C-alpha positions as YAML, in Angstrom:
chain: A
units: angstrom
residues:
- id: 1
  name: MET
  ca: [44.49, 25.24, -0.57]
- id: 2
  name: HIS
  ca: [42.62, 24.85, 2.71]
- id: 3
  name: ILE
  ca: [41.77, 21.19, 3.38]
- id: 4
  name: GLU
  ca: [38.08, 21.90, 4.04]
- id: 5
  name: THR
  ca: [37.80, 23.95, 0.83]
- id: 6
  name: ALA
  ca: [39.39, 21.15, -1.19]
- id: 7
  name: LYS
  ca: [37.01, 18.65, 0.41]
- id: 8
  name: ASN
  ca: [34.00, 20.79, -0.51]
- id: 9
  name: ILE
  ca: [35.22, 21.16, -4.10]
- id: 10
  name: ASN
  ca: [35.61, 17.40, -4.41]
- id: 11
  name: THR
  ca: [32.10, 16.90, -3.04]
- id: 12
  name: LEU
  ca: [30.71, 19.24, -5.69]
- id: 13
  name: GLY
  ca: [32.79, 17.52, -8.33]
- id: 14
  name: ARG
  ca: [31.40, 14.10, -7.46]
- id: 15
  name: PHE
  ca: [27.86, 15.46, -7.61]
- id: 16
  name: CYS
  ca: [28.21, 17.43, -10.86]
- id: 17
  name: GLY
  ca: [30.62, 15.10, -12.65]
- id: 18
  name: GLN
  ca: [28.80, 11.79, -12.48]
- id: 19
  name: ARG
  ca: [31.03, 8.81, -13.24]
- id: 20
  name: ASP
  ca: [29.20, 5.65, -14.28]
- id: 21
  name: VAL
  ca: [32.34, 3.62, -15.01]
- id: 22
  name: GLU
  ca: [35.81, 3.77, -13.49]
- id: 23
  name: SER
  ca: [37.43, 4.12, -16.90]
- id: 24
  name: LEU
  ca: [36.27, 4.22, -20.52]
- id: 25
  name: ASP
  ca: [37.08, 0.74, -21.75]
- id: 26
  name: ARG
  ca: [35.10, -2.20, -23.03]
- id: 27
  name: ASN
  ca: [35.57, -4.30, -19.90]
- id: 28
  name: ASN
  ca: [34.08, -1.62, -17.67]
- id: 29
  name: LEU
  ca: [31.20, -1.01, -20.07]
- id: 30
  name: PHE
  ca: [30.40, -4.72, -20.11]
- id: 31
  name: GLU
  ca: [30.59, -5.07, -16.35]
- id: 32
  name: ARG
  ca: [28.39, -2.01, -15.73]
- id: 33
  name: PHE
  ca: [25.88, -2.16, -18.60]
- id: 34
  name: GLY
  ca: [26.36, -5.52, -20.33]
- id: 35
  name: ILE
  ca: [27.61, -3.92, -23.56]
- id: 36
  name: GLU
  ca: [31.07, -3.75, -25.13]
- id: 37
  name: HIS
  ca: [30.57, -0.37, -26.78]
- id: 38
  name: ALA
  ca: [28.09, 2.48, -26.79]
- id: 39
  name: ASP
  ca: [26.12, 3.73, -29.79]
- id: 40
  name: VAL
  ca: [27.32, 7.32, -29.40]
- id: 41
  name: MET
  ca: [29.82, 9.19, -27.24]
- id: 42
  name: VAL
  ca: [29.43, 12.96, -26.90]
- id: 43
  name: LEU
  ca: [31.92, 15.52, -25.61]
- id: 44
  name: PHE
  ca: [30.34, 18.83, -24.67]
- id: 45
  name: GLY
  ca: [32.61, 21.72, -25.58]
- id: 46
  name: GLY
  ca: [32.24, 23.63, -22.33]
- id: 47
  name: SER
  ca: [34.88, 21.32, -20.94]
- id: 48
  name: ILE
  ca: [38.46, 21.67, -19.77]
- id: 49
  name: ILE
  ca: [41.19, 20.49, -22.14]
- id: 50
  name: ALA
  ca: [41.34, 17.16, -20.34]
- id: 51
  name: GLY
  ca: [37.93, 16.41, -21.81]
- id: 52
  name: GLY
  ca: [39.65, 16.09, -25.18]
- id: 53
  name: ASP
  ca: [42.10, 13.60, -23.67]
- id: 54
  name: VAL
  ca: [39.20, 11.48, -22.43]
- id: 55
  name: LEU
  ca: [37.55, 11.53, -25.86]
- id: 56
  name: ALA
  ca: [40.81, 10.60, -27.57]
- id: 57
  name: GLU
  ca: [41.25, 7.68, -25.19]
- id: 58
  name: ALA
  ca: [37.72, 6.54, -25.94]
- id: 59
  name: ILE
  ca: [38.23, 6.77, -29.71]
- id: 60
  name: ARG
  ca: [41.43, 4.77, -29.49]
- id: 61
  name: GLY
  ca: [39.69, 2.20, -27.33]
- id: 62
  name: ARG
  ca: [36.75, 2.02, -29.75]
- id: 63
  name: ILE
  ca: [34.20, 2.23, -26.96]
- id: 64
  name: ALA
  ca: [31.51, 3.76, -29.22]
- id: 65
  name: SER
  ca: [30.30, 3.48, -32.79]
- id: 66
  name: THR
  ca: [30.05, 7.24, -33.32]
- id: 67
  name: TYR
  ca: [31.78, 10.21, -31.69]
- id: 68
  name: ILE
  ca: [30.32, 13.72, -31.54]
- id: 69
  name: ILE
  ca: [31.64, 17.01, -30.17]
- id: 70
  name: VAL
  ca: [28.97, 19.56, -29.22]
- id: 71
  name: GLY
  ca: [29.64, 23.27, -28.77]
- id: 72
  name: GLY
  ca: [29.17, 26.52, -30.61]
- id: 73
  name: ALA
  ca: [30.16, 29.79, -28.93]
- id: 74
  name: GLY
  ca: [28.93, 30.80, -25.49]
- id: 75
  name: HIS
  ca: [30.14, 32.29, -22.22]
- id: 76
  name: THR
  ca: [32.96, 29.73, -21.76]
- id: 77
  name: THR
  ca: [34.26, 29.77, -25.33]
- id: 78
  name: GLU
  ca: [36.77, 32.59, -25.11]
- id: 79
  name: THR
  ca: [38.41, 31.04, -22.06]
- id: 80
  name: LEU
  ca: [38.78, 27.77, -23.94]
- id: 81
  name: ARG
  ca: [40.23, 29.60, -26.96]
- id: 82
  name: GLN
  ca: [42.82, 31.39, -24.83]
- id: 83
  name: THR
  ca: [43.75, 28.30, -22.82]
- id: 84
  name: VAL
  ca: [44.27, 26.05, -25.84]
- id: 85
  name: GLN
  ca: [46.14, 28.78, -27.73]
- id: 86
  name: SER
  ca: [48.44, 29.33, -24.74]
- id: 87
  name: GLU
  ca: [49.11, 25.64, -24.09]
- id: 88
  name: TYR
  ca: [49.32, 24.62, -27.76]
- id: 89
  name: PRO
  ca: [50.51, 27.58, -29.92]
- id: 90
  name: SER
  ca: [50.28, 25.52, -33.11]
- id: 91
  name: ILE
  ca: [46.50, 25.31, -32.71]
- id: 92
  name: ARG
  ca: [45.00, 28.61, -33.88]
- id: 93
  name: THR
  ca: [41.71, 29.09, -32.05]
- id: 94
  name: ALA
  ca: [40.60, 32.61, -33.02]
- id: 95
  name: GLY
  ca: [36.99, 32.60, -34.16]
- id: 96
  name: LEU
  ca: [36.56, 28.85, -33.70]
- id: 97
  name: THR
  ca: [33.63, 27.23, -31.92]
- id: 98
  name: GLU
  ca: [34.20, 24.91, -28.97]
- id: 99
  name: ALA
  ca: [33.58, 21.84, -31.10]
- id: 100
  name: GLU
  ca: [36.06, 23.01, -33.73]
- id: 101
  name: ILE
  ca: [38.70, 23.72, -31.08]
- id: 102
  name: PHE
  ca: [38.45, 20.25, -29.61]
- id: 103
  name: GLN
  ca: [38.46, 18.69, -33.07]
- id: 104
  name: LYS
  ca: [41.70, 20.50, -33.88]
- id: 105
  name: TYR
  ca: [43.09, 19.43, -30.52]
- id: 106
  name: LEU
  ca: [42.31, 15.77, -31.28]
- id: 107
  name: GLN
  ca: [43.84, 16.03, -34.75]
- id: 108
  name: GLU
  ca: [46.97, 17.86, -33.61]
- id: 109
  name: ILE
  ca: [47.74, 15.99, -30.40]
- id: 110
  name: TYR
  ca: [46.29, 12.51, -31.00]
- id: 111
  name: GLY
  ca: [45.91, 12.14, -34.75]
- id: 112
  name: CYS
  ca: [42.22, 11.25, -34.50]
- id: 113
  name: GLU
  ca: [38.92, 13.09, -34.81]
- id: 114
  name: ALA
  ca: [35.22, 12.99, -33.98]
- id: 115
  name: ASP
  ca: [32.72, 11.89, -36.60]
- id: 116
  name: PHE
  ca: [30.39, 14.89, -36.25]
- id: 117
  name: LEU
  ca: [30.58, 18.42, -34.87]
- id: 118
  name: GLU
  ca: [27.66, 20.48, -33.57]
- id: 119
  name: THR
  ca: [28.69, 24.16, -33.85]
- id: 120
  name: ARG
  ca: [25.45, 26.17, -33.57]
- id: 121
  name: SER
  ca: [24.68, 25.95, -29.86]
- id: 122
  name: THR
  ca: [25.16, 28.91, -27.53]
- id: 123
  name: ASN
  ca: [23.95, 27.46, -24.22]
- id: 124
  name: CYS
  ca: [23.25, 24.20, -22.40]
- id: 125
  name: GLY
  ca: [19.72, 23.94, -23.79]
- id: 126
  name: ASN
  ca: [20.95, 24.32, -27.36]
- id: 127
  name: ASN
  ca: [23.62, 21.73, -26.65]
- id: 128
  name: ILE
  ca: [20.94, 19.10, -26.20]
- id: 129
  name: THR
  ca: [18.40, 20.16, -28.82]
- id: 130
  name: TYR
  ca: [20.97, 20.66, -31.60]
- id: 131
  name: LEU
  ca: [22.69, 17.41, -30.64]
- id: 132
  name: LEU
  ca: [19.41, 15.57, -31.05]
- id: 133
  name: ASP
  ca: [18.83, 17.29, -34.41]
- id: 134
  name: LEU
  ca: [22.30, 16.25, -35.57]
- id: 135
  name: MET
  ca: [21.80, 12.66, -34.48]
- id: 136
  name: GLU
  ca: [18.41, 12.42, -36.15]
- id: 137
  name: GLY
  ca: [19.85, 13.71, -39.41]
- id: 138
  name: ASN
  ca: [22.99, 11.57, -39.45]
- id: 139
  name: LEU
  ca: [22.40, 8.39, -37.46]
- id: 140
  name: SER
  ca: [20.00, 6.20, -39.37]
- id: 141
  name: ASP
  ca: [19.55, 3.47, -36.77]
- id: 142
  name: TYR
  ca: [17.42, 4.07, -33.72]
- id: 143
  name: LEU
  ca: [19.27, 3.81, -30.45]
- id: 144
  name: GLU
  ca: [18.48, 0.80, -28.30]
- id: 145
  name: LEU
  ca: [16.03, 1.65, -25.53]
- id: 146
  name: THR
  ca: [17.51, 1.03, -22.08]
- id: 147
  name: ASP
  ca: [17.02, 2.19, -18.52]
- id: 148
  name: THR
  ca: [19.02, 5.24, -17.50]
- id: 149
  name: PRO
  ca: [22.01, 4.22, -15.36]
- id: 150
  name: SER
  ca: [20.94, 6.69, -12.66]
- id: 151
  name: ALA
  ca: [17.74, 8.18, -11.31]
- id: 152
  name: GLY
  ca: [18.95, 11.73, -11.93]
- id: 153
  name: THR
  ca: [16.24, 13.91, -13.48]
- id: 154
  name: THR
  ca: [18.67, 15.53, -15.93]
- id: 155
  name: GLN
  ca: [19.71, 12.20, -17.40]
- id: 156
  name: ARG
  ca: [16.18, 10.87, -17.48]
- id: 157
  name: THR
  ca: [14.94, 13.99, -19.27]
- id: 158
  name: LEU
  ca: [17.73, 13.77, -21.85]
- id: 159
  name: TRP
  ca: [17.07, 10.09, -22.51]
- id: 160
  name: ASN
  ca: [13.33, 10.67, -22.76]
- id: 161
  name: MET
  ca: [13.92, 13.33, -25.41]
- id: 162
  name: ARG
  ca: [16.49, 11.15, -27.16]
- id: 163
  name: ASP
  ca: [14.32, 8.05, -27.28]
- id: 164
  name: ALA
  ca: [10.98, 9.63, -28.16]
- id: 165
  name: GLU
  ca: [11.36, 8.91, -31.89]
- id: 166
  name: ALA
  ca: [12.58, 5.38, -31.17]
- id: 167
  name: VAL
  ca: [9.48, 4.67, -29.09]
- id: 168
  name: ILE
  ca: [7.21, 5.93, -31.89]
- id: 169
  name: HIS
  ca: [9.13, 3.85, -34.44]
- id: 170
  name: TRP
  ca: [8.78, 0.76, -32.22]
- id: 171
  name: LEU
  ca: [5.05, 1.33, -31.67]
- id: 172
  name: ASP
  ca: [4.51, 1.74, -35.42]
- id: 173
  name: SER
  ca: [6.19, -1.61, -35.99]
- id: 174
  name: LEU
  ca: [3.77, -3.50, -33.73]
- id: 175
  name: PRO
  ca: [0.82, -5.45, -35.19]
- id: 176
  name: ASP
  ca: [-2.31, -3.38, -35.77]
- id: 177
  name: GLU
  ca: [-4.41, -5.58, -33.49]
- id: 178
  name: LEU
  ca: [-2.11, -4.99, -30.53]
- id: 179
  name: ASP
  ca: [-2.90, -2.13, -28.13]
- id: 180
  name: LEU
  ca: [-0.38, -0.87, -25.62]
- id: 181
  name: SER
  ca: [-1.13, 1.56, -22.81]
- id: 182
  name: ILE
  ca: [1.38, 2.57, -20.13]
- id: 183
  name: GLY
  ca: [0.52, 4.96, -17.32]
- id: 184
  name: GLY
  ca: [0.56, 5.37, -13.59]
- id: 185
  name: PRO
  ca: [1.48, 7.54, -10.64]
- id: 186
  name: ARG
  ca: [4.94, 8.83, -9.76]
- id: 187
  name: ALA
  ca: [7.11, 6.46, -7.76]
- id: 188
  name: SER
  ca: [7.13, 9.04, -4.98]
- id: 189
  name: GLU
  ca: [3.36, 8.70, -4.78]
- id: 190
  name: CYS
  ca: [3.24, 4.92, -5.06]
- id: 191
  name: LEU
  ca: [6.02, 2.89, -3.48]
- id: 192
  name: ASN
  ca: [7.60, 0.22, -5.71]
- id: 193
  name: ALA
  ca: [5.60, 1.44, -8.73]
- id: 194
  name: TYR
  ca: [8.69, 1.49, -10.94]
- id: 195
  name: GLU
  ca: [9.86, -1.99, -10.01]
- id: 196
  name: ALA
  ca: [6.38, -3.48, -10.45]
- id: 197
  name: THR
  ca: [5.82, -1.74, -13.79]
- id: 198
  name: ARG
  ca: [9.25, -2.66, -15.14]
- id: 199
  name: THR
  ca: [8.79, -6.32, -14.18]
- id: 200
  name: LEU
  ca: [5.39, -6.41, -15.89]
- id: 201
  name: LEU
  ca: [6.66, -4.74, -19.07]
- id: 202
  name: ILE
  ca: [9.63, -7.07, -19.33]
- id: 203
  name: ALA
  ca: [7.31, -10.06, -19.04]
- id: 204
  name: VAL
  ca: [4.90, -8.68, -21.67]
- id: 205
  name: LEU
  ca: [7.60, -7.61, -24.12]
- id: 206
  name: SER
  ca: [9.38, -10.96, -23.84]
- id: 207
  name: LYS
  ca: [6.22, -12.66, -25.05]
- id: 208
  name: ILE
  ca: [5.51, -10.32, -27.98]
- id: 209
  name: GLY
  ca: [9.17, -9.79, -28.96]
...
């Protein structure tokens, strides 16, 4: 492959495949986020086979409390079926969803499995909405509210959707006589707005918590 082409591919890979930790282990999670394990780890089925290897490594390392594979049937599914069937003939993939294929891969190759499968989605939007539905129906505890590890709009949007119910639950648990109002301009319109607001909220919450 031409060196410049390979360089461009790697640049795209770094942009699209965000890596928050060097490897999925408890030490890295603690150094980066101050936690030893995550609440949930999700593998999206529109992945290459190596995605299953990463999930298996995470399960073995117990880096999360719950493991979910998301993926029904969409435009990448048939390629995944053919690839897995070719590489691993013992895994019959005909008619299976992406989540089911990766679950069989985990069971066959690593002897482990995810806790939940989301098999209805047909596109990236469904991936998120059906994942949230599945989590709401099966995970009884609300996820801890934390800052997103990056400023990327995709991640912030996902976490906002994910945490909406947790915020409502938290607000409902506050004393009736306490009023809370949070608002303000975008950070792009008001320099240091985020830092100032976050510092204030931390101070307030530390006193009422």
